[in-house]
C-alpha positions as a Python dict, from the first residue, in 0.01 Angstrom:
ca = {
    (1, 'M'): (0, 0, 0),
    (2, 'A'): (205, 323, -33),
    (3, 'T'): (174, 536, -330),
    (4, 'R'): (471, 585, -552),
    (5, 'Y'): (500, 907, -752),
    (6, 'W'): (665, 951, -1081),
    (7, 'A'): (699, 1291, -1231),
    (8, 'I'): (736, 1283, -1617),
    (9, 'S'): (893, 1566, -1790),
    (10, 'W'): (791, 1702, -2133),
    (11, 'D'): (1111, 1561, -2308),
    (12, 'E'): (1048, 1232, -2144),
    (13, 'F'): (678, 1228, -2242),
    (14, 'H'): (752, 1334, -2588),
    (15, 'R'): (1018, 1062, -2631),
    (16, 'D'): (779, 797, -2506),
    (17, 'A'): (494, 908, -2739),
    (18, 'Q'): (723, 909, -3040),
    (19, 'V'): (819, 554, -2955),
    (20, 'L'): (450, 476, -2948),
    (21, 'A'): (394, 624, -3290),
    (22, 'E'): (694, 449, -3440),
    (23, 'R'): (534, 111, -3322),
    (24, 'Q'): (216, 194, -3512),
    (25, 'R'): (369, 313, -3840),
    (26, 'D'): (399, -25, -4017),
    (27, 'L'): (43, -140, -3883),
    (28, 'G'): (-145, 115, -4086),
    (29, 'P'): (-265, 289, -4304),
    (30, 'W'): (-458, 480, -4040),
    (31, 'K'): (-788, 653, -4122),
    (32, 'G'): (-769, 860, -3812),
    (33, 'I'): (-711, 892, -3437),
    (34, 'V'): (-959, 902, -3156),
    (35, 'A'): (-816, 1087, -2859),
    (36, 'I'): (-947, 1005, -2511),
    (37, 'S'): (-1012, 1346, -2358),
    (38, 'R'): (-824, 1475, -2177),
    (39, 'G'): (-524, 1275, -2126),
    (40, 'G'): (-506, 1132, -2465),
    (41, 'L'): (-511, 1468, -2641),
    (42, 'V'): (-146, 1545, -2592),
    (43, 'P'): (-5, 1204, -2715),
    (44, 'A'): (-285, 1198, -3002),
    (45, 'A'): (-132, 1527, -3130),
    (46, 'I'): (232, 1375, -3122),
    (47, 'L'): (107, 1049, -3297),
    (48, 'A'): (-103, 1254, -3546),
    (49, 'R'): (207, 1449, -3659),
    (50, 'S'): (442, 1161, -3649),
    (51, 'L'): (217, 941, -3845),
    (52, 'N'): (79, 1213, -4090),
    (53, 'I'): (-283, 1148, -3973),
    (54, 'R'): (-499, 1467, -4018),
    (55, 'F'): (-826, 1329, -3893),
    (56, 'V'): (-837, 1363, -3516),
    (57, 'E'): (-1150, 1298, -3315),
    (58, 'T'): (-1214, 1290, -2946),
    (59, 'V'): (-1413, 1065, -2699),
    (60, 'S'): (-1474, 1189, -2357),
    (61, 'V'): (-1525, 941, -2066),
    (62, 'V'): (-1591, 1082, -1727),
    (63, 'A'): (-1566, 800, -1469),
    (64, 'Y'): (-1437, 981, -1167),
    (65, 'D'): (-1538, 1299, -990),
    (66, 'Q'): (-1247, 1498, -891),
    (67, 'E'): (-1304, 1613, -539),
    (68, 'G'): (-961, 1775, -469),
    (69, 'K'): (-611, 1746, -608),
    (70, 'G'): (-528, 1390, -616),
    (71, 'E'): (-855, 1255, -477),
    (72, 'E'): (-1105, 1092, -709),
    (73, 'E'): (-1439, 939, -631),
    (74, 'A'): (-1605, 677, -870),
    (75, 'L'): (-1931, 807, -1022),
    (76, 'G'): (-2078, 472, -1115),
    (77, 'E'): (-2195, 479, -1479),
    (78, 'P'): (-1934, 662, -1687),
    (79, 'V'): (-2064, 971, -1876),
    (80, 'V'): (-1967, 932, -2246),
    (81, 'T'): (-1928, 1195, -2525),
    (82, 'K'): (-1902, 978, -2844),
    (83, 'P'): (-1677, 1045, -3146),
    (84, 'A'): (-1810, 1157, -3482),
    (85, 'A'): (-1985, 883, -3693),
    (86, 'A'): (-1687, 885, -3918),
    (87, 'A'): (-1495, 657, -3681),
    (88, 'G'): (-1763, 401, -3722),
    (89, 'D'): (-1676, 67, -3547),
    (90, 'G'): (-1317, 190, -3530),
    (91, 'E'): (-1172, -2, -3805),
    (92, 'G'): (-856, 161, -3939),
    (93, 'F'): (-844, 407, -3639),
    (94, 'L'): (-597, 436, -3335),
    (95, 'I'): (-741, 507, -3001),
    (96, 'V'): (-500, 705, -2798),
    (97, 'D'): (-469, 752, -2425),
    (98, 'D'): (-195, 872, -2191),
    (99, 'L'): (-246, 598, -1933),
    (100, 'V'): (-445, 283, -1898),
    (101, 'D'): (-498, 252, -1518),
    (102, 'T'): (-802, 39, -1391),
    (103, 'G'): (-943, -5, -1737),
    (104, 'T'): (-1273, 156, -1673),
    (105, 'T'): (-1232, 409, -1958),
    (106, 'A'): (-1074, 150, -2196),
    (107, 'R'): (-1362, -82, -2155),
    (108, 'V'): (-1601, 192, -2242),
    (109, 'V'): (-1416, 311, -2551),
    (110, 'R'): (-1334, -42, -2674),
    (111, 'A'): (-1705, -118, -2666),
    (112, 'L'): (-1772, 197, -2880),
    (113, 'L'): (-1492, 125, -3122),
    (114, 'P'): (-1448, -245, -3106),
    (115, 'K'): (-1217, -270, -3437),
    (116, 'A'): (-996, 9, -3349),
    (117, 'R'): (-630, -25, -3198),
    (118, 'F'): (-619, 107, -2847),
    (119, 'V'): (-272, 242, -2755),
    (120, 'C'): (-128, 406, -2449),
    (121, 'V'): (200, 567, -2364),
    (122, 'Y'): (169, 425, -1976),
    (123, 'G'): (-9, 120, -1857),
    (124, 'K'): (-78, -37, -1514),
    (125, 'P'): (-147, -393, -1442),
    (126, 'A'): (-507, -368, -1376),
    (127, 'G'): (-585, -218, -1719),
    (128, 'R'): (-291, -329, -1925),
    (129, 'G'): (-462, -634, -2110),
    (130, 'L'): (-717, -377, -2259),
    (131, 'S'): (-449, -194, -2450),
    (132, 'D'): (-303, -327, -2774),
    (133, 'D'): (30, -144, -2702),
    (134, 'V'): (193, 48, -2394),
    (135, 'V'): (542, 205, -2406),
    (136, 'T'): (605, 178, -2028),
    (137, 'E'): (442, -34, -1769),
    (138, 'V'): (424, 75, -1406),
    (139, 'T'): (312, -81, -1095),
    (140, 'Q'): (-57, -20, -988),
    (141, 'D'): (37, 181, -687),
    (142, 'T'): (236, 440, -906),
    (143, 'W'): (83, 774, -950),
    (144, 'I'): (208, 914, -1275),
    (145, 'V'): (232, 1296, -1270),
    (146, 'L'): (236, 1421, -1634),
    (147, 'P'): (392, 1735, -1742),
    (148, 'W'): (80, 1923, -1794),
    (149, 'E'): (-33, 1834, -1426),
    (150, 'K'): (253, 1982, -1267),
    (151, 'D'): (202, 2316, -1081),
}
C-alpha cells in the first residue's frame, strides 16, 4: 500500500481545532483538559482557550521508538506517565489529541480516564471508533505532516 502524505498548514490546523472546540462547547461544562503529549498539546491549548478551560493536564504514552525520521518501531507495552489525580476517572474532562491512528494510545488513555470524552482533530479508520469526535477522517495509509513537524 502506497503512503499518501498530507501536509497541514498552521491555518488549517487552527481552523480544524476550532471546529473541534465548537463541537464540545454545549457538551460541558468541562472541569479540564487532559492533553496527550506531544501531539495533543497544541490542539489542547486551542480548545482550552476557546472553551475558557484553565485546568490543563497531560498524559504521556510512548508506544513507539523513533528510529529515524518517519520510521517508528513498536515498543511492546506502552510507557505511560499518568495525569494528576485531579482528573480522577475523567468525568467532566476532555482528552485531546491531534490524531487517532492505530488506537494504541487511545486505548491506554481511555483505560486511565474511562469517563472522559476523547476528541481528536484527525482520525484514521483503525482508531476512529475509540474517539468520541474527530473533525477530519483520513485513510489509514495517509501520513499527516503537522505544522510543527515540518522542517
